[in-house]
Backbone as JSON Lines, residues from 0, in Angstrom:
{"i":0,"aa":"M","n":[127.54,75.14,-20.17],"ca":[128.92,75.37,-20.56],"c":[129.63,76.1,-19.42]}
{"i":1,"aa":"L","n":[130.83,75.66,-19.13],"ca":[131.63,76.24,-18.06],"c":[132.97,76.68,-18.64]}
{"i":2,"aa":"N","n":[133.32,77.94,-18.43],"ca":[134.64,78.42,-18.8],"c":[135.5,78.37,-17.55]}
{"i":3,"aa":"L","n":[136.7,77.87,-17.71],"ca":[137.54,77.55,-16.57],"c":[138.96,78.0,-16.82]}
{"i":4,"aa":"T","n":[139.56,78.67,-15.84],"ca":[140.98,78.99,-15.89],"c":[141.71,77.95,-15.06]}
{"i":5,"aa":"V","n":[142.73,77.35,-15.65],"ca":[143.44,76.26,-15.0],"c":[144.91,76.61,-14.88]}
{"i":6,"aa":"H","n":[145.45,76.48,-13.69],"ca":[146.88,76.61,-13.45],"c":[147.43,75.19,-13.36]}
{"i":7,"aa":"V","n":[148.25,74.82,-14.32],"ca":[148.74,73.45,-14.42],"c":[150.13,73.35,-13.82]}
{"i":8,"aa":"K","n":[150.34,72.32,-13.02],"ca":[151.64,72.03,-12.42],"c":[152.1,70.66,-12.94]}
{"i":9,"aa":"P","n":[152.73,70.62,-14.13],"ca":[153.16,69.33,-14.68],"c":[154.37,68.78,-13.94]}
{"i":10,"aa":"G","n":[154.51,67.47,-13.95],"ca":[155.65,66.83,-13.31],"c":[155.6,66.9,-11.79]}
{"i":11,"aa":"S","n":[154.41,66.99,-11.23],"ca":[154.25,67.12,-9.78],"c":[154.13,65.76,-9.12]}
{"i":12,"aa":"R","n":[154.68,65.64,-7.95],"ca":[154.54,64.4,-7.18],"c":[153.16,64.29,-6.55]}
{"i":13,"aa":"K","n":[152.45,65.41,-6.42],"ca":[151.12,65.41,-5.82],"c":[150.07,64.8,-6.74]}
{"i":14,"aa":"G","n":[150.31,64.84,-8.02],"ca":[149.29,64.53,-9.01],"c":[148.88,63.09,-9.07]}
{"i":15,"aa":"P","n":[147.79,62.8,-9.71],"ca":[146.82,63.75,-10.27],"c":[145.88,64.3,-9.2]}
{"i":16,"aa":"L","n":[145.73,65.62,-9.19],"ca":[144.94,66.27,-8.16],"c":[144.36,67.57,-8.71]}
{"i":17,"aa":"V","n":[143.07,67.84,-8.41],"ca":[142.41,69.09,-8.8],"c":[142.07,69.83,-7.52]}
{"i":18,"aa":"V","n":[142.52,71.1,-7.42],"ca":[142.28,71.91,-6.23],"c":[141.55,73.18,-6.65]}
{"i":19,"aa":"D","n":[140.38,73.44,-6.04],"ca":[139.65,74.67,-6.33],"c":[140.41,75.85,-5.73]}
{"i":20,"aa":"D","n":[140.57,76.92,-6.53],"ca":[141.26,78.11,-6.05],"c":[140.35,78.93,-5.16]}
{"i":21,"aa":"A","n":[140.93,79.6,-4.19],"ca":[140.16,80.4,-3.23],"c":[139.46,81.57,-3.89]}
{"i":22,"aa":"E","n":[140.08,82.18,-4.91],"ca":[139.48,83.35,-5.55],"c":[138.48,82.98,-6.64]}
{"i":23,"aa":"S","n":[138.18,81.72,-6.78],"ca":[137.23,81.26,-7.78],"c":[135.82,81.73,-7.46]}
{"i":24,"aa":"T","n":[135.12,82.2,-8.49],"ca":[133.73,82.64,-8.34],"c":[132.88,81.88,-9.36]}
{"i":25,"aa":"P","n":[131.56,81.85,-9.19],"ca":[130.73,81.15,-10.18],"c":[130.87,81.71,-11.6]}
{"i":26,"aa":"E","n":[131.12,83.03,-11.71],"ca":[131.28,83.63,-13.03],"c":[132.64,83.32,-13.64]}
{"i":27,"aa":"H","n":[133.62,83.14,-12.79],"ca":[134.98,82.9,-13.27],"c":[135.61,81.78,-12.44]}
{"i":28,"aa":"A","n":[135.39,80.56,-12.86],"ca":[135.91,79.4,-12.13],"c":[137.4,79.26,-12.38]}
{"i":29,"aa":"S","n":[138.12,78.87,-11.34],"ca":[139.56,78.72,-11.44],"c":[140.0,77.54,-10.57]}
{"i":30,"aa":"V","n":[140.87,76.7,-11.12],"ca":[141.4,75.56,-10.38],"c":[142.89,75.43,-10.63]}
{"i":31,"aa":"T","n":[143.56,74.74,-9.72],"ca":[144.95,74.35,-9.91],"c":[144.97,72.84,-10.06]}
{"i":32,"aa":"V","n":[145.69,72.36,-11.07],"ca":[145.74,70.93,-11.35],"c":[147.19,70.47,-11.28]}
{"i":33,"aa":"F","n":[147.44,69.48,-10.44],"ca":[148.76,68.88,-10.32],"c":[148.77,67.59,-11.14]}
{"i":34,"aa":"L","n":[149.72,67.49,-12.07],"ca":[149.81,66.32,-12.95],"c":[151.17,65.67,-12.81]}
{"i":35,"aa":"Q","n":[151.2,64.35,-12.87],"ca":[152.47,63.63,-12.84],"c":[153.17,63.69,-14.19]}
{"i":36,"aa":"Q","n":[152.4,63.81,-15.27],"ca":[152.97,63.83,-16.61],"c":[153.77,65.11,-16.83]}
{"i":37,"aa":"R","n":[154.85,64.97,-17.57],"ca":[155.68,66.11,-17.92],"c":[155.07,66.81,-19.13]}
{"i":38,"aa":"A","n":[155.44,68.05,-19.32],"ca":[154.94,68.83,-20.46],"c":[155.78,68.53,-21.7]}
{"i":39,"aa":"V","n":[155.67,67.31,-22.18],"ca":[156.44,66.87,-23.35],"c":[155.48,66.27,-24.37]}
{"i":40,"aa":"E","n":[155.5,66.81,-25.58],"ca":[154.69,66.3,-26.7],"c":[153.21,66.19,-26.36]}
{"i":41,"aa":"G","n":[152.7,67.12,-25.58],"ca":[151.27,67.16,-25.28],"c":[150.79,66.17,-24.24]}
{"i":42,"aa":"A","n":[151.7,65.47,-23.58],"ca":[151.29,64.46,-22.59],"c":[150.55,65.11,-21.42]}
{"i":43,"aa":"A","n":[151.01,66.27,-20.97],"ca":[150.35,66.95,-19.85],"c":[148.97,67.46,-20.27]}
{"i":44,"aa":"N","n":[148.84,67.96,-21.49],"ca":[147.53,68.43,-21.97],"c":[146.53,67.28,-22.06]}
{"i":45,"aa":"D","n":[146.98,66.14,-22.57],"ca":[146.11,64.97,-22.66],"c":[145.67,64.5,-21.27]}
{"i":46,"aa":"A","n":[146.61,64.49,-20.34],"ca":[146.29,64.08,-18.97],"c":[145.35,65.09,-18.31]}
{"i":47,"aa":"L","n":[145.55,66.37,-18.6],"ca":[144.68,67.42,-18.05],"c":[143.24,67.23,-18.52]}
{"i":48,"aa":"V","n":[143.06,67.02,-19.81],"ca":[141.71,66.84,-20.36],"c":[141.05,65.61,-19.74]}
{"i":49,"aa":"A","n":[141.79,64.52,-19.64],"ca":[141.23,63.29,-19.06],"c":[140.86,63.47,-17.59]}
{"i":50,"aa":"L","n":[141.72,64.14,-16.83],"ca":[141.46,64.35,-15.41],"c":[140.27,65.26,-15.17]}
{"i":51,"aa":"L","n":[140.18,66.36,-15.93],"ca":[139.05,67.27,-15.75],"c":[137.74,66.65,-16.22]}
{"i":52,"aa":"A","n":[137.8,65.82,-17.25],"ca":[136.59,65.12,-17.69],"c":[136.08,64.2,-16.58]}
{"i":53,"aa":"K","n":[137.0,63.51,-15.94],"ca":[136.62,62.63,-14.83],"c":[136.11,63.44,-13.64]}
{"i":54,"aa":"H","n":[136.79,64.55,-13.34],"ca":[136.41,65.4,-12.2],"c":[135.01,65.99,-12.36]}
{"i":55,"aa":"F","n":[134.7,66.46,-13.57],"ca":[133.39,67.07,-13.82],"c":[132.36,66.09,-14.36]}
{"i":56,"aa":"K","n":[132.75,64.81,-14.46],"ca":[131.85,63.74,-14.9],"c":[131.25,64.01,-16.28]}
{"i":57,"aa":"V","n":[132.14,64.33,-17.23],"ca":[131.75,64.53,-18.62],"c":[132.7,63.7,-19.49]}
{"i":58,"aa":"A","n":[132.36,63.57,-20.76],"ca":[133.23,62.87,-21.69],"c":[134.44,63.75,-22.04]}
{"i":59,"aa":"K","n":[135.54,63.1,-22.41],"ca":[136.75,63.86,-22.77],"c":[136.49,64.79,-23.95]}
{"i":60,"aa":"R","n":[135.6,64.4,-24.84],"ca":[135.31,65.25,-26.0],"c":[134.62,66.55,-25.61]}
{"i":61,"aa":"D","n":[134.05,66.6,-24.39],"ca":[133.37,67.8,-23.92],"c":[134.31,68.8,-23.24]}
{"i":62,"aa":"V","n":[135.57,68.44,-23.1],"ca":[136.57,69.32,-22.49],"c":[137.52,69.78,-23.59]}
{"i":63,"aa":"S","n":[137.62,71.09,-23.78],"ca":[138.51,71.6,-24.83],"c":[139.35,72.75,-24.3]}
{"i":64,"aa":"I","n":[140.6,72.76,-24.73],"ca":[141.52,73.84,-24.37],"c":[141.3,74.97,-25.37]}
{"i":65,"aa":"I","n":[140.91,76.13,-24.87],"ca":[140.66,77.28,-25.73],"c":[141.95,78.05,-25.99]}
{"i":66,"aa":"R","n":[142.67,78.35,-24.91],"ca":[143.93,79.09,-25.0],"c":[144.94,78.48,-24.05]}
{"i":67,"aa":"G","n":[146.22,78.62,-24.4],"ca":[147.28,78.2,-23.51],"c":[147.79,76.8,-23.73]}
{"i":68,"aa":"H","n":[147.77,76.34,-24.97],"ca":[148.24,74.97,-25.25],"c":[149.68,74.75,-24.81]}
{"i":69,"aa":"T","n":[150.5,75.8,-24.83],"ca":[151.9,75.65,-24.44],"c":[152.23,76.42,-23.17]}
{"i":70,"aa":"S","n":[151.21,76.85,-22.45],"ca":[151.4,77.63,-21.23],"c":[150.93,76.84,-20.02]}
{"i":71,"aa":"K","n":[151.4,77.23,-18.84],"ca":[150.93,76.6,-17.61],"c":[149.58,77.13,-17.18]}
{"i":72,"aa":"I","n":[149.2,78.3,-17.69],"ca":[147.87,78.85,-17.43],"c":[147.04,78.64,-18.68]}
{"i":73,"aa":"K","n":[145.97,77.88,-18.53],"ca":[145.14,77.49,-19.67],"c":[143.7,77.93,-19.44]}
{"i":74,"aa":"H","n":[143.01,78.18,-20.53],"ca":[141.59,78.5,-20.5],"c":[140.87,77.36,-21.19]}
{"i":75,"aa":"L","n":[139.94,76.74,-20.47],"ca":[139.23,75.58,-20.99],"c":[137.74,75.84,-21.02]}
{"i":76,"aa":"R","n":[137.07,75.1,-21.88],"ca":[135.61,75.11,-21.95],"c":[135.13,73.69,-21.69]}
{"i":77,"aa":"I","n":[134.18,73.57,-20.78],"ca":[133.6,72.27,-20.47],"c":[132.12,72.33,-20.81]}
{"i":78,"aa":"D","n":[131.71,71.5,-21.76],"ca":[130.31,71.44,-22.18],"c":[129.61,70.37,-21.36]}
{"i":79,"aa":"R","n":[128.63,70.79,-20.61],"ca":[127.84,69.84,-19.8],"c":[126.52,69.62,-20.51]}
{"i":80,"aa":"S","n":[126.36,68.45,-21.06],"ca":[125.14,68.15,-21.82],"c":[124.01,67.75,-20.92]}
């Protein structure tokens, strides 16, 4: 299981892109995610889950948003089976 802090940049022209943050440590992983989807009706959250599942090579059901459903800073849990 991996706990991850994610800084989301919705509506970005760079997206979809996952960038590891410099201050990230094994105990506290942190990434910045650029998404093309806008933060409207959960579209950015859905795209975030799909992108991180692909990035970490897990199923979408193994990626869950713990906190920050309506915030740009989110805390996620990734279950690696």
